[in-house]
PDB file of N, CA, C and O in Angstrom:
ATOM      1  N   MET A   1       0.749  -1.186  -0.044  1.00  0.00           N
ATOM      2  CA  MET A   1      -0.007  -0.065   0.063  1.00  0.00           C
ATOM      3  C   MET A   1       0.950   1.211  -0.013  1.00  0.00           C
ATOM      4  O   MET A   1       0.455   2.338  -0.027  1.00  0.00           O
ATOM      5  N   SER A   2       2.056   1.051  -0.052  1.00  0.00           N
ATOM      6  CA  SER A   2       3.001   2.259  -0.106  1.00  0.00           C
ATOM      7  C   SER A   2       2.898   3.168  -1.269  1.00  0.00           C
ATOM      8  O   SER A   2       3.266   4.342  -1.216  1.00  0.00           O
ATOM      9  N   ASP A   3       2.316   2.524  -2.478  1.00  0.00           N
ATOM     10  CA  ASP A   3       2.254   3.254  -3.658  1.00  0.00           C
ATOM     11  C   ASP A   3       0.929   4.127  -3.754  1.00  0.00           C
ATOM     12  O   ASP A   3       0.756   4.907  -4.691  1.00  0.00           O
ATOM     13  N   SER A   4       0.070   3.965  -2.806  1.00  0.00           N
ATOM     14  CA  SER A   4      -1.231   4.764  -2.752  1.00  0.00           C
ATOM     15  C   SER A   4      -0.902   6.244  -2.487  1.00  0.00           C
ATOM     16  O   SER A   4       0.077   6.536  -1.801  1.00  0.00           O
ATOM     17  N   LYS A   5      -1.685   7.155  -3.007  1.00  0.00           N
ATOM     18  CA  LYS A   5      -1.584   8.548  -2.802  1.00  0.00           C
ATOM     19  C   LYS A   5      -1.956   8.693  -1.293  1.00  0.00           C
ATOM     20  O   LYS A   5      -2.789   7.957  -0.763  1.00  0.00           O
ATOM     21  N   ARG A   6      -1.303   9.667  -0.643  1.00  0.00           N
ATOM     22  CA  ARG A   6      -1.510  10.201   0.631  1.00  0.00           C
ATOM     23  C   ARG A   6      -1.757  11.665   0.782  1.00  0.00           C
ATOM     24  O   ARG A   6      -1.129  12.418   0.038  1.00  0.00           O
ATOM     25  N   ILE A   7      -2.519  12.119   1.576  1.00  0.00           N
ATOM     26  CA  ILE A   7      -2.716  13.524   1.884  1.00  0.00           C
ATOM     27  C   ILE A   7      -2.546  13.819   3.341  1.00  0.00           C
ATOM     28  O   ILE A   7      -2.606  12.904   4.163  1.00  0.00           O
ATOM     29  N   ARG A   8      -2.328  15.111   3.706  1.00  0.00           N
ATOM     30  CA  ARG A   8      -2.142  15.518   4.887  1.00  0.00           C
ATOM     31  C   ARG A   8      -3.301  16.459   5.334  1.00  0.00           C
ATOM     32  O   ARG A   8      -3.735  17.355   4.610  1.00  0.00           O
ATOM     33  N   VAL A   9      -3.764  16.186   6.577  1.00  0.00           N
ATOM     34  CA  VAL A   9      -5.117  16.883   7.088  1.00  0.00           C
ATOM     35  C   VAL A   9      -4.582  17.493   8.478  1.00  0.00           C
ATOM     36  O   VAL A   9      -3.851  16.867   9.245  1.00  0.00           O
ATOM     37  N   ARG A  10      -5.018  18.723   8.683  1.00  0.00           N
ATOM     38  CA  ARG A  10      -4.548  19.458   9.830  1.00  0.00           C
ATOM     39  C   ARG A  10      -5.896  20.153  10.460  1.00  0.00           C
ATOM     40  O   ARG A  10      -6.590  20.938   9.815  1.00  0.00           O
ATOM     41  N   GLN A  11      -6.144  19.785  11.699  1.00  0.00           N
ATOM     42  CA  GLN A  11      -7.118  20.588  12.348  1.00  0.00           C
ATOM     43  C   GLN A  11      -6.831  21.959  12.644  1.00  0.00           C
ATOM     44  O   GLN A  11      -5.793  22.214  13.256  1.00  0.00           O
ATOM     45  N   VAL A  12      -7.679  22.965  12.262  1.00  0.00           N
ATOM     46  CA  VAL A  12      -7.458  24.358  12.558  1.00  0.00           C
ATOM     47  C   VAL A  12      -8.371  25.040  13.346  1.00  0.00           C
ATOM     48  O   VAL A  12      -8.090  26.149  13.801  1.00  0.00           O
ATOM     49  N   ARG A  13      -9.598  24.415  13.591  1.00  0.00           N
ATOM     50  CA  ARG A  13     -10.639  25.098  14.412  1.00  0.00           C
ATOM     51  C   ARG A  13     -10.999  23.844  15.305  1.00  0.00           C
ATOM     52  O   ARG A  13     -10.891  22.656  14.999  1.00  0.00           O
ATOM     53  N   SER A  14     -11.449  24.397  16.473  1.00  0.00           N
ATOM     54  CA  SER A  14     -11.882  23.464  17.743  1.00  0.00           C
ATOM     55  C   SER A  14     -13.262  22.755  17.252  1.00  0.00           C
ATOM     56  O   SER A  14     -14.083  23.262  16.488  1.00  0.00           O
ATOM     57  N   ALA A  15     -13.328  21.647  17.775  1.00  0.00           N
ATOM     58  CA  ALA A  15     -14.468  20.765  17.399  1.00  0.00           C
ATOM     59  C   ALA A  15     -15.609  21.020  18.515  1.00  0.00           C
ATOM     60  O   ALA A  15     -16.723  20.534  18.321  1.00  0.00           O
ATOM     61  N   ILE A  16     -15.357  21.754  19.646  1.00  0.00           N
ATOM     62  CA  ILE A  16     -16.229  22.133  20.673  1.00  0.00           C
ATOM     63  C   ILE A  16     -17.437  22.721  20.138  1.00  0.00           C
ATOM     64  O   ILE A  16     -17.340  23.598  19.279  1.00  0.00           O
ATOM     65  N   GLY A  17     -18.642  22.305  20.583  1.00  0.00           N
ATOM     66  CA  GLY A  17     -19.773  23.083  20.012  1.00  0.00           C
ATOM     67  C   GLY A  17     -20.429  22.486  18.814  1.00  0.00           C
ATOM     68  O   GLY A  17     -21.515  22.888  18.396  1.00  0.00           O
ATOM     69  N   TYR A  18     -19.723  21.482  18.250  1.00  0.00           N
ATOM     70  CA  TYR A  18     -20.044  20.891  16.870  1.00  0.00           C
ATOM     71  C   TYR A  18     -20.763  19.553  17.228  1.00  0.00           C
ATOM     72  O   TYR A  18     -20.735  19.049  18.351  1.00  0.00           O
ATOM     73  N   ASN A  19     -21.397  19.049  16.168  1.00  0.00           N
ATOM     74  CA  ASN A  19     -22.152  17.799  16.190  1.00  0.00           C
ATOM     75  C   ASN A  19     -21.202  16.664  16.654  1.00  0.00           C
ATOM     76  O   ASN A  19     -19.986  16.737  16.477  1.00  0.00           O
ATOM     77  N   ARG A  20     -21.813  15.602  17.261  1.00  0.00           N
ATOM     78  CA  ARG A  20     -20.948  14.401  17.678  1.00  0.00           C
ATOM     79  C   ARG A  20     -20.506  13.648  16.475  1.00  0.00           C
ATOM     80  O   ARG A  20     -19.430  13.051  16.517  1.00  0.00           O
ATOM     81  N   LYS A  21     -21.209  13.627  15.459  1.00  0.00           N
ATOM     82  CA  LYS A  21     -20.904  12.973  14.227  1.00  0.00           C
ATOM     83  C   LYS A  21     -19.562  13.642  13.646  1.00  0.00           C
ATOM     84  O   LYS A  21     -18.678  12.915  13.191  1.00  0.00           O
ATOM     85  N   GLN A  22     -19.445  14.839  13.667  1.00  0.00           N
ATOM     86  CA  GLN A  22     -18.343  15.666  13.135  1.00  0.00           C
ATOM     87  C   GLN A  22     -17.002  15.386  13.869  1.00  0.00           C
ATOM     88  O   GLN A  22     -15.916  15.235  13.309  1.00  0.00           O
ATOM     89  N   ARG A  23     -17.255  15.335  15.305  1.00  0.00           N
ATOM     90  CA  ARG A  23     -15.968  14.882  16.152  1.00  0.00           C
ATOM     91  C   ARG A  23     -15.685  13.531  15.881  1.00  0.00           C
ATOM     92  O   ARG A  23     -14.500  13.198  15.835  1.00  0.00           O
ATOM     93  N   ALA A  24     -16.638  12.626  15.678  1.00  0.00           N
ATOM     94  CA  ALA A  24     -16.155  11.274  15.298  1.00  0.00           C
ATOM     95  C   ALA A  24     -15.507  11.293  14.092  1.00  0.00           C
ATOM     96  O   ALA A  24     -14.577  10.500  13.943  1.00  0.00           O
ATOM     97  N   SER A  25     -15.858  12.169  13.036  1.00  0.00           N
ATOM     98  CA  SER A  25     -14.982  12.093  11.803  1.00  0.00           C
ATOM     99  C   SER A  25     -13.652  12.454  12.033  1.00  0.00           C
ATOM    100  O   SER A  25     -12.749  11.805  11.505  1.00  0.00           O
ATOM    101  N   LEU A  26     -13.402  13.489  12.817  1.00  0.00           N
ATOM    102  CA  LEU A  26     -12.052  13.830  13.186  1.00  0.00           C
ATOM    103  C   LEU A  26     -11.272  12.732  13.818  1.00  0.00           C
ATOM    104  O   LEU A  26     -10.074  12.582  13.577  1.00  0.00           O
ATOM    105  N   ARG A  27     -11.949  11.953  14.634  1.00  0.00           N
ATOM    106  CA  ARG A  27     -11.368  10.926  15.341  1.00  0.00           C
ATOM    107  C   ARG A  27     -10.993   9.685  14.390  1.00  0.00           C
ATOM    108  O   ARG A  27      -9.968   9.015  14.516  1.00  0.00           O
ATOM    109  N   GLY A  28     -11.952   9.495  13.455  1.00  0.00           N
ATOM    110  CA  GLY A  28     -11.879   8.540  12.347  1.00  0.00           C
ATOM    111  C   GLY A  28     -10.668   8.868  11.503  1.00  0.00           C
ATOM    112  O   GLY A  28     -10.108   7.955  10.897  1.00  0.00           O
ATOM    113  N   LEU A  29     -10.206  10.177  11.418  1.00  0.00           N
ATOM    114  CA  LEU A  29      -9.073  10.595  10.485  1.00  0.00           C
ATOM    115  C   LEU A  29      -7.913  10.574  11.412  1.00  0.00           C
ATOM    116  O   LEU A  29      -6.816  10.872  10.939  1.00  0.00           O
ATOM    117  N   GLY A  30      -8.005  10.263  12.665  1.00  0.00           N
ATOM    118  CA  GLY A  30      -6.760  10.138  13.455  1.00  0.00           C
ATOM    119  C   GLY A  30      -6.325  11.463  14.264  1.00  0.00           C
ATOM    120  O   GLY A  30      -5.282  11.589  14.905  1.00  0.00           O
ATOM    121  N   ILE A  31      -7.312  12.398  14.106  1.00  0.00           N
ATOM    122  CA  ILE A  31      -6.929  13.814  14.744  1.00  0.00           C
ATOM    123  C   ILE A  31      -7.392  13.756  16.277  1.00  0.00           C
ATOM    124  O   ILE A  31      -8.478  13.278  16.603  1.00  0.00           O
ATOM    125  N   ARG A  32      -6.629  14.195  17.033  1.00  0.00           N
ATOM    126  CA  ARG A  32      -6.834  14.038  18.463  1.00  0.00           C
ATOM    127  C   ARG A  32      -6.852  15.534  19.197  1.00  0.00           C
ATOM    128  O   ARG A  32      -7.524  15.795  20.194  1.00  0.00           O
ATOM    129  N   ARG A  33      -6.028  16.407  18.539  1.00  0.00           N
ATOM    130  CA  ARG A  33      -5.936  17.728  19.252  1.00  0.00           C
ATOM    131  C   ARG A  33      -5.896  18.884  18.089  1.00  0.00           C
ATOM    132  O   ARG A  33      -5.901  18.583  16.896  1.00  0.00           O
ATOM    133  N   MET A  34      -5.858  20.130  18.522  1.00  0.00           N
ATOM    134  CA  MET A  34      -5.723  21.296  17.582  1.00  0.00           C
ATOM    135  C   MET A  34      -4.454  21.373  17.011  1.00  0.00           C
ATOM    136  O   MET A  34      -3.512  21.155  17.774  1.00  0.00           O
ATOM    137  N   ASN A  35      -4.168  21.675  15.650  1.00  0.00           N
ATOM    138  CA  ASN A  35      -3.028  21.841  14.878  1.00  0.00           C
ATOM    139  C   ASN A  35      -2.315  20.610  14.712  1.00  0.00           C
ATOM    140  O   ASN A  35      -1.147  20.654  14.324  1.00  0.00           O
ATOM    141  N   GLN A  36      -2.875  19.514  14.960  1.00  0.00           N
ATOM    142  CA  GLN A  36      -2.224  18.167  14.830  1.00  0.00           C
ATOM    143  C   GLN A  36      -2.356  17.864  13.230  1.00  0.00           C
ATOM    144  O   GLN A  36      -3.414  18.038  12.626  1.00  0.00           O
ATOM    145  N   THR A  37      -1.221  17.414  12.648  1.00  0.00           N
ATOM    146  CA  THR A  37      -1.394  17.056  11.349  1.00  0.00           C
ATOM    147  C   THR A  37      -1.045  15.573  11.156  1.00  0.00           C
ATOM    148  O   THR A  37      -0.050  15.033  11.638  1.00  0.00           O
ATOM    149  N   VAL A  38      -2.097  14.902  10.298  1.00  0.00           N
ATOM    150  CA  VAL A  38      -1.941  13.522  10.117  1.00  0.00           C
ATOM    151  C   VAL A  38      -1.917  13.163   8.690  1.00  0.00           C
ATOM    152  O   VAL A  38      -2.506  13.939   7.937  1.00  0.00           O
ATOM    153  N   GLU A  39      -1.370  12.175   8.202  1.00  0.00           N
ATOM    154  CA  GLU A  39      -1.112  11.708   6.985  1.00  0.00           C
ATOM    155  C   GLU A  39      -2.089  10.539   6.700  1.00  0.00           C
ATOM    156  O   GLU A  39      -1.900   9.469   7.279  1.00  0.00           O
ATOM    157  N   VAL A  40      -3.091  10.681   5.866  1.00  0.00           N
ATOM    158  CA  VAL A  40      -3.980   9.545   5.569  1.00  0.00           C
ATOM    159  C   VAL A  40      -4.063   9.209   4.103  1.00  0.00           C
ATOM    160  O   VAL A  40      -3.793  10.003   3.203  1.00  0.00           O
ATOM    161  N   GLU A  41      -4.490   7.871   3.929  1.00  0.00           N
ATOM    162  CA  GLU A  41      -4.620   7.506   2.386  1.00  0.00           C
ATOM    163  C   GLU A  41      -5.745   8.358   1.728  1.00  0.00           C
ATOM    164  O   GLU A  41      -6.739   8.680   2.379  1.00  0.00           O
ATOM    165  N   ASP A  42      -5.578   8.705   0.471  1.00  0.00           N
ATOM    166  CA  ASP A  42      -6.636   9.339  -0.428  1.00  0.00           C
ATOM    167  C   ASP A  42      -7.591   8.370  -0.876  1.00  0.00           C
ATOM    168  O   ASP A  42      -7.381   7.814  -1.954  1.00  0.00           O
ATOM    169  N   THR A  43      -8.539   8.105  -0.251  1.00  0.00           N
ATOM    170  CA  THR A  43      -9.544   7.047  -0.641  1.00  0.00           C
ATOM    171  C   THR A  43     -10.986   7.777  -0.532  1.00  0.00           C
ATOM    172  O   THR A  43     -11.029   8.816   0.127  1.00  0.00           O
ATOM    173  N   PRO A  44     -11.971   7.373  -1.038  1.00  0.00           N
ATOM    174  CA  PRO A  44     -13.359   8.061  -1.119  1.00  0.00           C
ATOM    175  C   PRO A  44     -13.706   8.104   0.241  1.00  0.00           C
ATOM    176  O   PRO A  44     -14.193   9.169   0.622  1.00  0.00           O
ATOM    177  N   SER A  45     -13.560   7.117   1.144  1.00  0.00           N
ATOM    178  CA  SER A  45     -14.078   7.081   2.625  1.00  0.00           C
ATOM    179  C   SER A  45     -13.457   8.150   3.315  1.00  0.00           C
ATOM    180  O   SER A  45     -14.169   8.823   4.060  1.00  0.00           O
ATOM    181  N   THR A  46     -12.070   8.468   3.183  1.00  0.00           N
ATOM    182  CA  THR A  46     -11.443   9.452   3.950  1.00  0.00           C
ATOM    183  C   THR A  46     -11.798  10.848   3.321  1.00  0.00           C
ATOM    184  O   THR A  46     -11.956  11.797   4.090  1.00  0.00           O
ATOM    185  N   ARG A  47     -11.934  11.027   1.961  1.00  0.00           N
ATOM    186  CA  ARG A  47     -12.587  12.166   1.467  1.00  0.00           C
ATOM    187  C   ARG A  47     -13.914  12.585   1.950  1.00  0.00           C
ATOM    188  O   ARG A  47     -14.216  13.763   2.139  1.00  0.00           O
ATOM    189  N   GLY A  48     -14.753  11.506   2.157  1.00  0.00           N
ATOM    190  CA  GLY A  48     -16.062  11.645   2.748  1.00  0.00           C
ATOM    191  C   GLY A  48     -15.994  12.297   4.175  1.00  0.00           C
ATOM    192  O   GLY A  48     -16.757  13.226   4.442  1.00  0.00           O
ATOM    193  N   MET A  49     -15.125  11.841   5.060  1.00  0.00           N
ATOM    194  CA  MET A  49     -14.937  12.180   6.382  1.00  0.00           C
ATOM    195  C   MET A  49     -14.374  13.741   6.302  1.00  0.00           C
ATOM    196  O   MET A  49     -14.886  14.641   6.968  1.00  0.00           O
ATOM    197  N   ILE A  50     -13.405  13.920   5.523  1.00  0.00           N
ATOM    198  CA  ILE A  50     -12.898  15.421   5.312  1.00  0.00           C
ATOM    199  C   ILE A  50     -14.096  16.262   4.902  1.00  0.00           C
ATOM    200  O   ILE A  50     -14.300  17.356   5.428  1.00  0.00           O
ATOM    201  N   GLY A  51     -14.921  15.734   3.928  1.00  0.00           N
ATOM    202  CA  GLY A  51     -15.950  16.717   3.490  1.00  0.00           C
ATOM    203  C   GLY A  51     -16.979  16.997   4.504  1.00  0.00           C
ATOM    204  O   GLY A  51     -17.694  17.984   4.332  1.00  0.00           O
ATOM    205  N   LYS A  52     -17.163  16.160   5.664  1.00  0.00           N
ATOM    206  CA  LYS A  52     -18.075  16.641   6.785  1.00  0.00           C
ATOM    207  C   LYS A  52     -17.363  17.692   7.628  1.00  0.00           C
ATOM    208  O   LYS A  52     -18.027  18.476   8.305  1.00  0.00           O
ATOM    209  N   VAL A  53     -16.162  17.728   7.609  1.00  0.00           N
ATOM    210  CA  VAL A  53     -15.457  18.621   8.658  1.00  0.00           C
ATOM    211  C   VAL A  53     -14.555  19.776   7.867  1.00  0.00           C
ATOM    212  O   VAL A  53     -13.623  20.341   8.439  1.00  0.00           O
ATOM    213  N   THR A  54     -14.873  20.023   6.699  1.00  0.00           N
ATOM    214  CA  THR A  54     -14.072  20.949   5.892  1.00  0.00           C
ATOM    215  C   THR A  54     -13.879  22.318   6.674  1.00  0.00           C
ATOM    216  O   THR A  54     -12.877  23.007   6.483  1.00  0.00           O
ATOM    217  N   HIS A  55     -14.901  22.689   7.580  1.00  0.00           N
ATOM    218  CA  HIS A  55     -14.704  23.896   8.347  1.00  0.00           C
ATOM    219  C   HIS A  55     -13.896  23.870   9.453  1.00  0.00           C
ATOM    220  O   HIS A  55     -13.702  24.872  10.141  1.00  0.00           O
ATOM    221  N   LEU A  56     -13.349  22.662   9.702  1.00  0.00           N
ATOM    222  CA  LEU A  56     -12.445  22.475  10.802  1.00  0.00           C
ATOM    223  C   LEU A  56     -11.014  22.078  10.556  1.00  0.00           C
ATOM    224  O   LEU A  56     -10.110  22.050  11.391  1.00  0.00           O
ATOM    225  N   VAL A  57     -10.953  21.774   9.268  1.00  0.00           N
ATOM    226  CA  VAL A  57      -9.559  21.185   8.811  1.00  0.00           C
ATOM    227  C   VAL A  57      -9.082  21.985   7.569  1.00  0.00           C
ATOM    228  O   VAL A  57      -9.801  22.689   6.860  1.00  0.00           O
ATOM    229  N   VAL A  58      -7.745  21.758   7.421  1.00  0.00           N
ATOM    230  CA  VAL A  58      -7.105  22.249   6.169  1.00  0.00           C
ATOM    231  C   VAL A  58      -6.441  20.962   5.598  1.00  0.00           C
ATOM    232  O   VAL A  58      -5.826  20.180   6.324  1.00  0.00           O
ATOM    233  N   VAL A  59      -6.599  20.783   4.242  1.00  0.00           N
ATOM    234  CA  VAL A  59      -6.130  19.710   3.464  1.00  0.00           C
ATOM    235  C   VAL A  59      -4.821  20.146   2.713  1.00  0.00           C
ATOM    236  O   VAL A  59      -4.775  21.187   2.058  1.00  0.00           O
ATOM    237  N   GLU A  60      -3.773  19.297   2.847  1.00  0.00           N
ATOM    238  CA  GLU A  60      -2.583  19.734   2.114  1.00  0.00           C
ATOM    239  C   GLU A  60      -2.266  18.533   1.216  1.00  0.00           C
ATOM    240  O   GLU A  60      -1.926  17.482   1.759  1.00  0.00           O
ATOM    241  N   GLU A  61      -2.348  18.607  -0.045  1.00  0.00           N
ATOM    242  CA  GLU A  61      -2.176  17.567  -1.093  1.00  0.00           C
ATOM    243  C   GLU A  61      -0.615  17.197  -1.064  1.00  0.00           C
ATOM    244  O   GLU A  61       0.314  17.948  -0.766  1.00  0.00           O
ATOM    245  N   GLY A  62      -0.565  15.963  -1.417  1.00  0.00           N
ATOM    246  CA  GLY A  62       0.802  15.545  -1.534  1.00  0.00           C
ATOM    247  C   GLY A  62       1.403  14.999  -0.367  1.00  0.00           C
ATOM    248  O   GLY A  62       2.574  14.620  -0.395  1.00  0.00           O
TER     249      GLY A  62
END
């Protein structure tokens, strides 16, 4: 799986006050705290999770 494309996701806004499902999407991406950057595989499922929390994260391609 090392040949699959990966993207970086960084949380830039707090999840406090947002829906429980949105916080679950952050946890599903592997994000636990503010300004944490994680590298995840670029799959439709991860894109869907990112789509639910676009207002909380920044996506860095490559």
